[in-house]
C-alpha positions in Angstrom: -4.9 9.2 26.5 -2.0 11.3 27.6 1.0 9.4 26.4 0.0 8.1 23.0 1.5 10.4 20.3 0.5 10.8 16.7 2.1 13.1 14.1 -0.2 15.7 12.7 -0.9 15.3 9.0 -0.2 19.0 8.3 2.8 19.4 10.5 5.0 16.4 11.4 6.5 18.4 14.2 3.2 18.6 16.0 1.8 15.7 18.1 -1.8 14.7 18.6 -3.4 12.1 20.8 -4.9 8.7 20.1 -8.3 10.3 20.8 -7.6 12.7 17.9 -7.0 9.7 15.7 -10.4 8.4 16.7 -12.1 11.7 15.9 -10.3 12.1 12.5 -10.9 8.5 11.5 -14.6 8.7 12.3 -14.9 11.3 9.5 -13.8 8.7 7.0 -16.4 6.1 8.3 -18.9 6.0 5.4 -21.0 3.2 7.0 -24.2 4.0 8.8 -23.9 3.9 12.6 -26.7 1.3 12.5 -24.5 -1.1 10.5 -22.5 -3.4 12.8 -22.0 -6.4 10.5 -19.7 -4.8 7.9 -17.5 -3.4 10.8 -17.3 -6.8 12.4 -16.5 -8.4 9.1 -13.9 -5.7 8.3 -12.1 -6.2 11.6 -12.1 -10.0 11.1 -10.8 -9.6 7.6 -8.0 -7.3 8.5 -6.8 -9.7 11.3 -7.0 -12.4 8.7 -4.8 -10.3 6.4 -2.2 -9.9 9.1 -2.2 -13.7 9.6 -1.9 -14.3 5.9 1.1 -12.0 5.7 2.7 -13.8 8.6 2.1 -17.2 6.9 3.6 -15.8 3.7 6.7 -14.6 5.6 7.2 -17.9 7.2 7.2 -19.6 3.8 9.2 -17.0 1.9 11.4 -15.3 4.5 13.7 -12.7 2.9 12.1 -13.3 -0.5 9.2 -11.3 1.0 11.0 -8.0 1.6 7.9 -5.8 1.9 6.5 -7.9 4.8 6.8 -5.2 7.5 5.5 -2.5 5.3 2.4 -4.5 4.4 1.7 -5.9 7.8 2.0 -2.4 9.2 -0.7 -1.3 6.8 -2.9 -4.2 7.9 -2.5 -3.4 11.6 -3.5 0.2 10.7 -6.6 -1.0 8.9 -7.6 -3.3 11.8 -7.3 -0.3 14.1 -9.7 1.7 11.9 -12.3 -1.0 12.2 -11.7 -1.3 16.0 -12.2 2.5 16.3 -15.4 2.2 14.2 -16.7 -0.6 16.4 -15.9 1.2 19.6 -17.9 4.2 18.3 -20.9 2.0 17.7 -20.6 0.5 21.2 -20.1 3.9 22.9 -16.8 2.8 24.2 -13.7 5.1 24.4 -11.0 3.2 22.4 -8.3 5.5 23.8 -9.2 4.4 27.3 -9.0 0.8 26.4 -5.4 1.3 25.1 -4.5 3.2 28.2 -5.8 0.5 30.6 -4.1 -2.3 28.7 -0.8 -0.3 28.5 -0.9 0.1 32.3 -1.8 -3.5 33.1 0.6 -5.1 30.7 3.4 -2.5 30.7 3.4 -2.8 26.9 4.7 0.6 25.8 2.6 2.3 23.2 5.4 4.8 22.5 8.3 2.8 21.2 11.9 3.6 20.6 11.3 3.6 16.9 8.5 6.2 16.8 10.1 8.5 14.2 7.6 8.3 11.4 10.4 9.0 8.9 12.5 6.0 10.2 11.7 2.9 8.2 11.1 -0.3 10.1 13.8 -3.0 9.7 12.2 -5.5 7.3 13.6 -8.7 8.7 12.4 -10.4 11.9 14.0 -13.4 13.6 12.7 -17.0 13.5 12.0 -16.7 17.3 9.9 -13.6 16.6 8.0 -15.4 13.9 7.2 -18.2 16.4 6.0 -15.7 19.0 4.1 -13.7 16.5 2.2 -16.7 15.1 1.2 -17.6 18.7 0.1 -14.1 19.4 -1.9 -13.9 16.2 -3.7 -17.1 17.0 -4.8 -15.5 20.3 -5.8 -12.4 18.4 -7.8 -14.5 16.0 -9.5 -16.2 18.9 -10.6 -12.9 20.4 -11.8 -11.5 17.0 -13.9 -14.6 16.6 -15.6 -13.8 19.9 -16.1 -10.2 18.7 -18.0 -11.5 15.6 -20.7 -12.7 18.0 -21.3 -9.5 19.9 -24.3 -7.3 19.5 -24.9 -3.7 20.8 -26.5 -5.1 23.9 -24.1 -7.9 24.5 -22.6 -8.2 28.0 -18.9 -7.8 28.6 -18.3 -6.1 25.2 -15.8 -3.8 26.9 -13.9 -6.8 28.3 -13.8 -8.6 24.9 -12.5 -5.4 23.2 -10.0 -4.9 25.9 -8.7 -8.5 25.3 -8.4 -7.6 21.6 -6.4 -4.5 22.3 -4.1 -6.5 24.6 -3.3 -9.1 21.9 -3.2 -6.4 19.2 -0.5 -4.5 21.0 1.4 -7.6 21.8 1.5 -8.6 18.1 2.8 -5.1 17.2 5.4 -5.3 19.8 6.6 -8.7 18.7 6.8 -7.6 15.1 8.9 -4.6 16.3 6.6 -2.1 14.7 6.2 1.5 15.8 2.7 2.1 17.0 3.0 5.8 16.0 3.9 4.7 12.4 0.8 2.4 12.3 -1.5 5.2 13.4 0.1 8.0 11.4 0.2 6.0 8.1 -3.3 4.7 8.5 -4.6 8.2 9.2 -2.7 9.6 6.2 -4.1 6.8 4.0 -7.8 7.0 5.0 -7.9 10.8 5.0 -6.2 10.9 1.6 -8.7 8.3 0.3 -12.0 9.5 1.7 -11.8 13.2 2.6 -11.6 16.2 0.4 -8.7 18.5 1.2 -8.5 22.3 0.9 -7.4 23.0 -2.7 -4.9 25.5 -1.4 -3.1 22.7 0.5 -3.0 20.3 -2.5 0.4 20.0 -4.2 1.2 22.3 -7.2 4.4 20.9 -8.7 5.5 23.8 -10.9 4.2 27.0 -9.4 7.7 28.1 -8.4 9.1 27.6 -11.9 9.2 30.1 -14.8 5.9 30.5 -16.6 7.2 29.0 -19.8 8.1 25.8 -17.8 4.7 25.5 -16.1 1.8 23.5 -17.4 -0.9 26.0 -18.6 -3.3 27.1 -15.9 -6.1 26.9 -18.4 -6.0 25.2 -21.8 -8.2 24.3 -24.7 -7.2 21.2 -26.7 -8.9 20.1 -29.9 -8.9 16.4 -30.6 -9.7 15.6 -34.2 -10.1 12.3 -35.9 -8.4 12.1 -39.3 -9.8 10.3 -42.3 -7.3 7.5 -41.5 -9.1 7.0 -38.2 -6.2 8.3 -36.2 -6.6 11.0 -33.6 -4.7 14.3 -33.6 -4.2 17.0 -30.9 -4.2 20.7 -31.6 -3.3 23.4 -29.1 -3.4 27.2 -29.9 -3.8 26.3 -33.6 -0.8 24.1 -33.7 -0.6 20.3 -34.0 1.1 18.7 -31.1 2.2 15.1 -30.8 1.8 12.3 -33.4 -1.5 10.9 -34.8 -2.6 7.9 -32.7 -4.5 4.7 -33.5 -5.9 2.2 -31.1 -3.0 -0.2 -31.8 -5.2 -3.2 -31.2 -7.2 -5.7 -33.4 -10.6 -4.7 -31.9 -11.0 -0.9 -31.8 -11.6 0.4 -28.3 -11.0 4.2 -28.5 -7.5 4.1 -27.0 -6.5 6.5 -29.7 -8.1 9.2 -27.6 -6.2 8.3 -24.4 -4.4 11.6 -24.3 -7.5 12.8 -22.5 -6.2 11.0 -19.5 -2.9 13.0 -19.6 -4.9 16.2 -19.9 -7.0 15.2 -16.8 -3.8 14.5 -14.9 -2.4 17.9 -15.9 -5.6 19.7 -14.8 -6.5 17.9 -11.6 -3.2 16.4 -10.3 -1.1 19.2 -11.8 1.1 16.5 -13.1 1.7 15.0 -16.6 5.2 14.5 -17.9 3.6 13.3 -21.2 1.6 16.5 -21.7 4.6 18.6 -20.5 6.8 17.0 -23.1 4.2 17.5 -25.9 4.0 21.2 -25.3 7.7 21.6 -24.4 7.2 22.7 -20.9 9.9 20.6 -19.2 11.5 22.2 -16.2 14.9 22.6 -17.7 15.9 25.4 -15.3 16.4 22.6 -12.7 18.4 19.8 -14.2 17.2 17.4 -11.4 13.5 18.0 -12.2 14.2 17.9 -15.9 15.8 14.4 -15.6 14.0 12.8 -12.7 10.5 14.2 -12.9 10.1 15.2 -16.6 12.3 12.6 -18.2 11.7 9.4 -20.2 11.1 7.2 -17.2 8.4 9.5 -15.8 6.7 9.6 -19.2 6.8 5.8 -19.4 5.3 5.6 -15.9 2.4 7.8 -16.9 1.9 6.0 -20.2 2.0 2.6 -18.5 -0.4 3.7 -15.8 -2.8 5.0 -18.5 -2.7 1.7 -20.4 -3.2 -0.4 -17.3 -6.1 1.7 -16.0 -7.7 1.6 -19.5 -7.6 -2.2 -19.6 -9.0 -2.2 -16.0 -11.8 0.2 -17.0 -13.0 -1.9 -20.0 -14.7 -4.4 -17.7 -16.4 -1.5 -15.9 -17.8 0.2 -19.1 -15.1 2.8 -18.8 -16.4 3.8 -15.3 -19.8 4.8 -16.7 -22.2 5.3 -13.8 -19.4 5.0 -11.2 -19.0 7.6 -8.5 -15.9 6.0 -6.9 -12.9 3.9 -7.8 -11.9 0.7 -6.1 -9.5 1.3 -3.1 -7.4 -1.6 -4.4 -7.0 0.1 -7.8 -6.1 3.4 -6.2 -3.5 1.7 -4.0 -2.0 0.0 -7.1 -1.7 3.4 -8.7 0.0 4.7 -5.6 2.6 2.0 -5.9 2.9 2.7 -9.6 4.1 6.3 -9.1 6.1 5.8 -5.9 9.2 7.9 -6.0 7.8 10.5 -8.3 6.5 13.9 -7.2 2.9 12.9 -7.9 2.9 10.4 -5.1 2.2 13.4 -2.9 -1.3 13.5 -4.3 -4.0 12.0 -2.0 -5.9 9.1 -3.4 -9.1 11.1 -3.3 -7.5 13.5 -5.9 -6.5 10.5 -8.0 -10.1 9.3 -7.9 -11.3 12.8 -9.1 -8.8 12.8 -12.0 -9.8 9.3 -13.1 -13.6 9.9 -12.9 -13.4 13.3 -14.6 -11.0 12.0 -17.2 -13.2 9.1 -18.1 -16.3 11.1 -18.2 -14.7 13.3 -20.9 -13.1 10.3 -22.6 -16.5 8.6 -23.1 -17.8 11.8 -24.8 -14.7 12.0 -27.0 -15.1 8.4 -28.0 -18.8 8.7 -28.7 -18.3 11.7 -31.0 -14.9 10.8 -32.4 -13.3 13.9 -31.1 -14.0 17.1 -29.2 -12.6 20.1 -27.4 -11.1 19.5 -24.0 -11.1 22.4 -21.5 -8.7 22.1 -18.6 -8.6 24.4 -15.6 -5.8 23.8 -13.1 -7.1 26.5 -10.7 -10.4 24.6 -10.3 -8.9 21.2 -10.9 -11.5 20.3 -13.5 -11.6 19.0 -17.1 -14.6 19.4 -19.4 -15.8 18.3 -22.8 -17.3 20.4 -25.6 -18.3 19.3 -29.1 -16.1 20.4 -32.0 -19.1 22.0 -33.6 -21.3 24.0 -31.2 -25.0 23.5 -31.7 
């Protein structure tokens, strides 16, 4: 498709085509090509989410300020499932969009296609009326899609009808189609694909060495006779002894492991940075905004929330992935801080590696934590080598 632009993930000054979105998004498709049902259900569910957001906006109006941001994400997710469905039906999705654009004169490139330009959050009552009508039509078409099979007749025609109503709904909502594509691609690649380590963020590499988190470190975690845990680095005690601070002991006294995992894998931990006195004081802005009390509170709060979440999952024992919803919650938690540049896949690695070490520390009431920022790994060793 020659007119549909999409900003490149690595260079926002470059432009790629809708077909490139199709190819890149296909790499994030973890379902077997033989599986049609989960793709159909996914498309139906995402359209339902757009409808639910519209209903909520009708009810709450300006009290729902994140409406456009959230519905933009749902439109992007719906596009992902449409692309996956077209792949299984051997239909070129980009051609469908081009045909619909020509027939309806709905412009795929809009005046608001600067990905850095936020969409206005408010839409008029008249727009809401038109959007609801359009979404009902979109729902009708997606209900027809649920019935299709790989050998169904007129699949192309049904999918073309879907694209028509999809673009109409985006236009009515005054969203940028480029934004929908670009943000969805950023989201799915960050969630499902490993990136070149050299391209991952390193937040303190340009600072003096005495303001950097150590590239490799060995931290001893000992349990005192009182039952409190204590950290030791290079033979010196750091931080205060910690207890579980709860009526039923659960091992949270060892939660510093999570800060160490963050430092090793995300290259971010304002808590660990403060403990070892590696705040970036040479830049007052970083010292206050990224290494200050609020950043520390964010990391501590995130660790506490995730710990409570993990309890019901046996501290992620036997898990090889983290819920997408949980990862998106984390993303919102850290919004506005430097670590929000880290892709969700990297967060998943930090959590899974961190909890694998935590389970060992909890089991043995202590241990040695080996962090390697170069490899983005964290490991456990017993206090007494056998």
